[in-house]
C-alpha positions in Angstrom: 0.0 0.0 0.0 1.3 3.4 -1.0 0.5 6.5 1.2 1.5 9.9 0.1 1.9 13.1 2.1 1.2 15.6 -0.7 2.6 18.7 0.9 4.6 18.2 4.1 4.6 21.3 6.4 6.2 19.9 9.5 9.5 18.4 8.5 9.1 15.2 10.5 6.8 12.2 10.0 7.4 10.0 13.0 3.7 10.0 14.0 2.5 9.0 10.6 5.2 6.4 10.1 4.4 4.7 13.4 0.7 4.3 12.5 1.2 3.2 8.8 4.2 1.0 9.2 2.2 -1.2 11.5 -0.1 -2.2 8.6 2.7 -2.5 6.0 2.0 0.8 4.2 4.9 2.7 2.7 5.0 6.5 3.2 6.3 8.9 0.6 6.7 12.6 1.3 6.3 15.5 -1.2 6.0 19.2 -1.2 3.3 19.8 -3.8 1.6 23.1 -4.3 -0.2 22.8 -7.7 -2.7 20.4 -9.2 -0.1 19.0 -11.6 2.3 18.3 -8.8 -0.3 16.5 -6.7 -1.4 14.4 -9.7 2.2 13.4 -10.4 2.9 12.5 -6.8 -0.3 10.8 -5.9 -1.7 9.3 -9.1 -1.1 5.7 -7.9 -1.4 6.3 -4.2 -3.8 4.3 -2.1 -4.2 7.2 0.4 -3.3 10.9 0.5 -2.4 12.8 3.6 -3.2 16.4 2.5 -2.2 19.7 4.0 -2.9 22.8 1.9 -2.3 21.4 -1.6 -5.3 21.4 -4.0 -7.5 18.3 -4.2 -9.7 19.7 -6.9 -12.1 17.7 -9.2 -9.3 17.6 -11.8 -6.9 16.1 -9.3 -9.4 13.6 -8.0 -10.3 12.4 -11.5 -6.7 11.6 -12.1 -6.3 9.4 -9.1 -6.2 5.7 -10.0 -6.1 3.9 -6.7 -7.0 6.4 -4.0 -9.4 5.3 -1.2 -9.1 8.2 1.1 -7.9 11.9 1.2 -7.1 12.4 4.9 -6.9 16.1 5.6 -4.5 17.6 8.2 -6.8 20.0 10.1 -10.4 20.6 10.8 -11.1 22.6 7.6 -11.3 20.9 4.2 -12.1 23.8 1.8 -9.2 22.7 -0.5 -10.9 19.4 -1.2 -13.7 18.9 -3.7 -15.7 16.6 -1.5 -18.5 16.0 -4.0 -15.9 14.9 -6.6 -14.3 12.6 -4.1 -17.6 11.1 -3.1 -18.6 10.5 -6.8 -15.3 8.5 -7.2 -15.9 6.5 -4.0 -13.1 8.2 -2.1 -13.4 9.0 1.6 -12.5 12.4 2.8 -11.7 12.9 6.5 -10.5 15.7 8.8 -9.4 16.1 12.4 -11.9 18.2 14.2 -11.1 19.6 17.6 -7.4 18.7 17.7 -6.4 22.3 18.4 -9.6 23.7 20.1 -7.7 24.9 23.2 -4.9 26.4 21.2 -7.3 28.4 19.0 -9.4 29.5 22.0 -6.2 30.6 23.8 -5.0 32.5 20.7 -8.4 34.2 20.3 -8.4 35.2 23.9 -4.8 36.5 23.6 -5.9 38.7 20.6 -8.9 39.9 22.5 -6.8 41.0 25.4 -4.1 42.5 23.2 -6.7 44.6 21.3 -8.5 45.6 24.5 -5.3 46.7 26.3 -3.5 48.0 23.2 -0.5 45.9 24.0 1.3 46.0 20.6 0.7 49.8 20.4 2.2 50.3 23.8 5.1 48.0 23.1 6.0 49.7 19.9 5.7 53.1 21.6 7.9 52.3 24.5 10.6 50.8 22.2 10.7 54.0 20.2 11.0 56.3 23.2 7.4 56.9 24.1 5.9 56.8 27.6 2.4 57.4 29.0 1.1 56.7 25.5 -2.4 58.3 25.2 -4.9 55.8 23.8 -8.5 55.2 25.0 -8.8 51.9 26.7 -12.0 50.4 28.2 -12.3 47.7 30.8 -13.5 44.3 29.7 -15.5 43.6 32.8 -19.2 44.2 32.3 -19.0 44.1 28.5 -20.4 41.6 26.1 -18.5 38.8 24.3 -20.0 37.5 21.1 -18.8 34.1 19.7 -19.8 33.3 16.1 -19.7 29.5 15.7 -20.0 27.1 18.6 -17.9 24.2 17.5 -15.0 22.9 19.5 -12.9 26.1 19.5 -15.9 28.4 20.1 -16.9 26.2 23.1 -13.4 26.2 24.4 -13.3 30.0 24.1 -16.5 30.2 26.0 -15.2 28.1 28.9 -12.0 30.1 29.1 -13.7 33.5 28.9 -16.3 32.8 31.6 -13.9 34.0 34.4 -13.2 37.4 32.7 -16.2 39.2 34.1 -18.2 39.6 30.9 -21.8 40.7 31.6 -23.0 38.3 28.9 -21.5 35.8 26.5 -23.7 35.5 23.4 -23.4 32.9 20.7 -24.5 32.9 17.1 -24.7 29.4 15.6 -27.4 27.7 13.6 -27.5 25.0 16.2 -26.9 27.3 19.2 -29.4 26.1 21.7 -28.7 22.4 20.8 -25.0 22.9 21.2 -25.3 25.0 24.4 -27.8 22.8 26.2 -30.7 24.1 28.3 -28.7 25.1 31.4 -25.8 27.1 29.8 -25.4 30.8 30.8 -24.3 31.5 27.3 -27.2 32.9 25.2 -27.9 31.7 21.7 -28.9 34.7 19.5 -29.0 35.5 15.7 -25.9 36.8 14.0 -27.6 40.2 13.5 -28.4 40.5 17.3 -24.8 39.4 18.2 -23.3 42.1 15.9 -25.6 44.8 17.3 -24.9 43.9 20.9 -21.4 42.5 21.3 -18.4 44.6 22.3 -16.0 41.8 21.3 -16.8 39.5 18.3 -14.7 36.3 17.9 -15.1 34.2 14.7 -15.0 30.4 14.9 -16.8 29.1 11.8 -15.5 26.9 8.9 -15.2 28.4 5.5 -17.9 27.3 3.1 -20.4 28.8 0.7 -22.5 30.0 3.5 -19.7 31.7 5.5 -17.6 33.2 2.8 -17.6 37.0 3.5 -20.0 36.4 6.3 -18.8 39.7 7.6 -19.1 42.2 4.8 -20.2 45.8 4.5 -23.8 45.0 5.6 -22.6 43.1 8.7 -20.2 45.8 9.7 -22.9 48.4 9.4 -24.8 46.4 12.1 -21.9 46.2 14.5 -21.7 48.1 17.7 -19.5 51.2 17.2 -16.1 50.8 18.7 -16.3 47.0 18.9 -13.3 44.7 18.6 -13.1 41.8 16.1 -11.0 38.7 16.3 -10.7 36.1 13.5 -9.0 32.7 14.1 -11.2 30.8 11.6 -10.5 31.4 7.9 -9.6 34.7 6.2 -12.3 34.7 3.6 -15.0 34.6 6.3 -14.3 38.4 6.4 -14.5 40.7 3.5 -11.2 42.5 4.0 -12.1 45.6 2.0 -15.2 46.1 4.2 -13.1 45.5 7.3 -10.6 48.2 6.3 -13.5 50.6 5.8 -14.9 49.7 9.2 -11.6 50.2 10.9 -11.1 53.5 9.2 -14.5 54.9 10.2 -14.3 53.6 13.8 -17.1 51.0 13.6 -14.4 48.5 14.5 -11.9 50.1 17.0 -9.3 47.3 16.5 -9.0 43.8 15.3 -6.8 40.7 15.8 -6.4 38.5 12.7 -4.7 35.2 12.6 -6.0 34.6 9.1 -6.2 36.6 5.9 -7.9 36.3 2.5 -4.5 35.9 0.9 -1.7 34.3 2.9 0.9 35.5 3.3 -0.4 39.0 2.6 0.7 41.1 -0.3 2.9 44.1 0.5 0.1 46.5 -0.5 -2.5 45.1 1.9 -3.7 48.2 3.9 -4.1 46.0 7.0 -0.3 45.8 7.3 -0.1 49.6 7.8 -2.9 50.0 10.3 -1.9 50.6 13.9 -5.2 49.2 15.3 -4.7 45.8 13.6 -2.8 42.9 15.2 -1.7 40.2 12.8 -0.3 36.7 13.4 0.7 34.1 10.8 -2.2 31.6 10.8 -0.7 29.9 13.9 -3.6 29.7 16.3 -3.8 26.0 15.8 -0.2 25.4 16.8 1.4 23.8 19.8 3.8 20.9 19.9 1.0 18.9 21.5 -1.7 19.7 19.0 0.6 18.9 16.0 1.4 15.5 17.5 -2.3 14.8 17.8 -3.0 16.1 14.3 -0.4 14.0 12.6 -1.4 10.8 14.4 -5.1 11.1 13.8 -4.6 12.1 10.1 -2.7 8.9 9.7 -5.2 6.8 11.7 -8.0 7.9 9.5 -6.1 6.7 6.4 -5.2 3.5 8.2 -8.8 2.7 8.9 -9.8 3.0 5.3 -6.8 1.0 4.1 -8.0 -1.8 6.5 -11.5 -1.7 4.9 -13.1 0.3 7.7 -14.6 3.8 8.0 -12.3 6.7 9.0 -12.8 7.8 12.5 -13.9 11.3 11.4 -15.3 11.2 7.9 -16.5 14.3 6.1 -18.5 12.4 3.5 -20.2 9.0 3.2 -18.9 6.4 0.7 -21.0 3.4 -0.2 -19.4 0.2 -1.4 
């Protein structure tokens, strides 16, 4: 059995090797970034462990033996799931592996925006002191969480001790996910945007969430609010965000993700003092990566042994 890592990001494959060698599967590692490169590397593979390389319909049609595309991560927007399903190929992901890390990163961005930490740091380093910038206490204000999957729930649990007057949640299945006794309140997205002082995004990227926050959504937001995005860059219309930052609708934002990564040099967000940027790293810790690599390989192993993956995205019938 031939297993291919299409685009290695981590530089070590001990977790995958330990899982796959136990069933006699050989592991080959590539650094593909284009459709043609994926096709060349994986055409005869029995399983693909996929990071960010494209698994488009064209790629999937070219696969001769593939039984599973096992995605490193919770998102799978670079995989044409419908095309894979039509070919009888499983698609799997690893939901929740970095829920704590993402929640901690979101909380760090919220705190950094609220307390203007990067602005103060830059000011002190360049000779400033008693830097005048309006700062408001977080206690008594409202946190809004958009999306209540694993990282949204983890943020809710971590934020409960910060003295927010309310924590409100916008999710199509809000009450179902919250349960009847939770002090978090399920509300509509419109209500959340109108009421929240802090808005943290925790939704996957799909057709329904692309540019979920655009000009119309920003027009609803509470003036002076703070936005944090640790989900996917395209959930936010960056042009609309820049306008909202410039007119004060959004007082500051913390972004771990952007529509184009890495950002082009002309991106206005790079020049804005009220924007904190990190390099799509909210998922990362040494512990989370070990879990991710092992579970990605385990999903592939299960299919190669004739079973369902542990966390399938689609359903394949024999």
